[in-house]
Structures are given as structure tokens and as C-alpha cells.
C-alpha positions in Angstrom: -0.6 -7.3 -9.3 0.3 -8.4 -12.8 0.4 -6.6 -16.2 -3.1 -7.8 -17.0 -4.5 -6.0 -13.9 -3.3 -2.6 -15.0 -6.3 -1.6 -17.1 -8.7 -2.3 -14.1 -6.2 -0.6 -11.7 -6.0 2.5 -13.9 -9.8 2.8 -14.0 -10.1 2.7 -10.2 -7.1 5.0 -9.9 -8.6 7.6 -12.1 -12.0 7.3 -10.2 -10.4 7.8 -6.8 -7.5 10.2 -7.6 -8.7 12.2 -10.6 -6.3 15.1 -10.0 -3.1 13.1 -9.5 -3.7 9.6 -10.8 -0.7 7.5 -11.6 -0.1 6.8 -15.3 0.1 3.5 -17.0 3.9 4.0 -17.3 4.2 4.5 -13.6 2.5 1.2 -12.8 4.5 -0.6 -15.4 7.7 0.8 -13.9 6.7 -0.3 -10.4 5.9 -3.8 -11.6 9.2 -4.0 -13.4 10.8 -3.9 -9.9 8.4 -6.4 -8.3 9.6 -9.6 -9.8 12.8 -11.6 -10.0 16.1 -11.4 -8.1 16.7 -7.9 -6.7 13.0 -7.0 -6.6 12.1 -4.0 -4.5 8.4 -3.7 -4.8 5.3 -5.7 -3.9 1.9 -4.8 -5.4 -1.4 -6.5 -4.5 -4.8 -6.5 -6.1 -8.2 -7.4 -4.6 -11.0 -8.9 -6.7 -14.6 -9.6 -5.9 -15.5 -12.1 -8.6 -14.1 -10.5 -11.8 -14.2 -7.0 -10.5 -11.1 -5.3 -9.1 -12.1 -3.5 -5.9 -8.8 -2.5 -4.4 -5.0 -2.5 -4.7 -1.9 -1.6 -2.8 1.8 -1.2 -3.2 5.0 -1.3 -1.1 8.6 -0.3 -1.9 11.7 -1.1 0.1 15.1 0.5 0.3 18.4 -0.7 1.9 20.0 -4.1 2.2 18.9 -7.3 4.0 20.4 -8.6 7.3 23.4 -10.1 5.4 24.3 -6.6 4.3 24.2 -5.3 7.8 22.1 -2.2 6.9 18.5 -1.5 7.9 15.7 -1.9 5.4 13.1 0.8 5.2 9.8 0.2 3.5 7.3 2.7 2.1 3.6 2.2 1.5 3.3 3.6 -2.0 -0.5 3.4 -2.4 -3.7 1.9 -1.0 -7.0 2.2 -2.9 -10.4 0.7 -2.2 -13.5 1.1 -4.4 -16.0 3.5 -2.8 -18.7 0.8 -2.4 -16.2 -1.3 -0.3 -15.3 1.5 2.1 -16.1 0.4 5.6 -15.8 -3.4 4.8 -12.2 -3.7 6.2 -10.7 -4.3 2.8 -8.3 -1.4 3.3 -7.1 -2.9 6.5 -6.6 -6.3 4.9 -4.6 -4.7 2.0 -2.4 -2.9 4.6 -1.9 -6.1 6.6 -0.7 -7.9 3.5 1.7 -5.1 2.6 3.1 -5.2 6.1 3.6 -8.9 5.9 5.6 -8.3 2.8 7.6 -5.6 4.5 8.5 -8.2 7.2 9.5 -10.7 4.5 11.8 -8.0 3.1 13.2 -7.7 6.7 12.1 -4.1 6.9 12.8 -2.5 10.3 10.3 0.3 9.7 7.5 1.3 7.4 6.8 4.9 6.3 3.9 6.5 4.5 2.5 9.8 3.5 -1.2 10.7 3.9 -3.1 13.9 3.2 -3.6 16.0 6.3 -7.3 16.3 5.5 -7.7 12.5 5.1 -8.7 11.7 8.6 -10.3 8.4 7.6 -7.0 7.0 6.3 -5.1 8.4 9.3 -7.4 6.5 11.7 -6.6 3.3 9.9 -2.9 3.8 10.1 -3.0 4.8 13.7 -4.9 1.6 14.5 -2.0 -0.3 13.0 0.5 1.5 15.1 1.7 4.2 12.7 2.8 7.4 14.4 3.1 10.9 12.9 6.6 12.1 12.6 6.4 15.2 10.4 4.9 17.0 7.4 5.7 17.5 3.8 4.5 20.9 2.8 2.5 21.1 -0.4 3.2 17.5 -1.2 -0.2 16.8 -2.9 -0.9 18.7 -6.1 -3.0 20.3 -7.3 -4.3 22.1 -4.2 -0.9 22.4 -2.4 -2.1 20.0 0.3 0.3 19.0 3.0 1.2 15.4 3.7 1.4 13.9 7.2 4.4 11.6 7.4 3.8 8.5 9.5 6.1 5.7 10.7 5.6 2.1 12.0 8.6 0.9 13.9 7.8 -2.8 14.0 5.8 -4.2 11.0 6.2 -7.8 12.2 3.9 -7.0 15.2 0.8 -6.4 13.0 -1.9 -9.0 13.7 -3.5 -11.1 11.0 -6.4 -9.6 9.1 -9.6 -11.5 9.9 -12.2 -8.9 9.0 -15.5 -10.2 7.6 -18.0 -7.3 7.9 -18.3 -3.6 8.3 -15.8 -2.2 10.8 -17.0 1.4 11.0 -15.3 4.7 10.4 -11.6 4.6 9.5 -11.7 1.0 8.2 -10.3 1.8 4.8 -7.9 4.3 3.2 -7.8 5.8 -0.2 -4.4 7.5 -0.3 -1.5 7.4 -2.7 2.2 8.2 -2.4 4.1 9.6 -5.3 5.8 6.8 -7.2 8.8 9.1 -7.8 9.5 8.9 -4.0 10.8 5.3 -4.5 14.4 5.3 -3.4 15.7 1.9 -4.3 16.3 -0.5 -7.1 17.3 -3.6 -5.0 15.9 -6.4 -2.8 15.2 -10.1 -3.1 12.3 -12.0 -4.7 9.4 -11.9 -2.2 6.9 -14.6 -1.5 3.3 -14.4 -2.8 1.3 -14.5 0.4 -1.7 -16.1 -1.5 -5.4 -15.1 -1.4 -7.0 -13.5 1.6 -10.7 -14.3 1.5 -11.9 -12.8 4.7 -13.8 -9.8 3.4 -17.1 -10.7 1.8 -15.6 -13.1 -0.7 -12.9 -10.7 -1.8 -9.6 -12.3 -2.7 -6.2 -10.5 -2.4 -3.2 -11.6 -4.4 0.0 -10.3 -5.8 
């Protein structure tokens, strides 16, 4: 994701999350930590032609192996346009985020998902995420609880090679609060390049 993607990202954000959409300033703040030495974020966008159809973001906390401390990553957001639900795009976005978590040397990946979003939970479970607790009243308005899930080995996630409809649970539309980011440090990550396995959709940072 780059600054010129933000308008399209905001439009999809407001469509999918009308009650708690991120602001322009929140996306700018996240992207400010996604480039250069000491970066701690990785944000991706998915386009079908000129149309943005999905995006996702990852934040990391801790130090790399040289610092001797574990690195924890957090899936900040995954969003897929409604007409692309069931195509596997959500799975490909998650795969790319987990690749970046591995590049950051993350030893675990965390996320929050609404307790009533069973579609997203199925996707995460398929990737090996396990429930570890709840955050009461995490999603506002509505005072909806969040299920906290953890993946203990992001490097074990298989490549994304989805090219058609994958059935229920293929995509997620869930967002974590950007204020939950807990770090300002990491290293410059690699752009994994386009993923073109989903109906001509390209994913890039």
C-alpha cells in the first residue's frame, strides 16, 4: 500500500466497516511506519485492473534475532470487496501477511476477530490460528466481544495458489484497532511482489 492507494482503501473501508472505519489519518500513520530503516508495518493492496478489491496490514513488536528477543506480529486488518468473497482473495492476503511476518522473524502472529464473524474465524483456523482468549466489548458500537487468536509458527503457512471459489470461510472482513499497535521499530521488509493467482487479481505492498 502507498499513499496514492488511500482514497480507494478508505472507500472500501467505509463500505465494509461503516461503524468503526479507520480514518485517513490512521492509514497515513500506519504507512509512516511501513517504509525505511526501523519499519514495523507491512500493508498490502489487491487490485483487479484499476479497481482496489482488498487490502491487509501487519504490525510487529519486539527485536530481531540479533537482539535476542522474540518478535510478535499482529494482523491489523484484512478486507475484501463483497463481490470477491469466496474467491480465496482473503486467504491470499493473509498468506502474504504471514510471509512478511516470517521476514520480520516473528515467532508468533496474533489477531482479533469479532465473536460473531464465523466466516473469518474459519479462515484463520484453516491457517492454524487457535483461540486463546477474549477481549470484552472490543468492537464498538455494539459492545461486541473479540476472539483473540494466535498462530505459533507463521513460517509453516503454505503458498497461496487459489484460482477459483473456495467455499464458505474463504475470506475475512475483519479489522483490528490501529491503536493496538505496540511498536515503533523493525527493519525494512521486502516487497513480495504481485500475487496473480486469484482471477487476475494482483497483490502488492
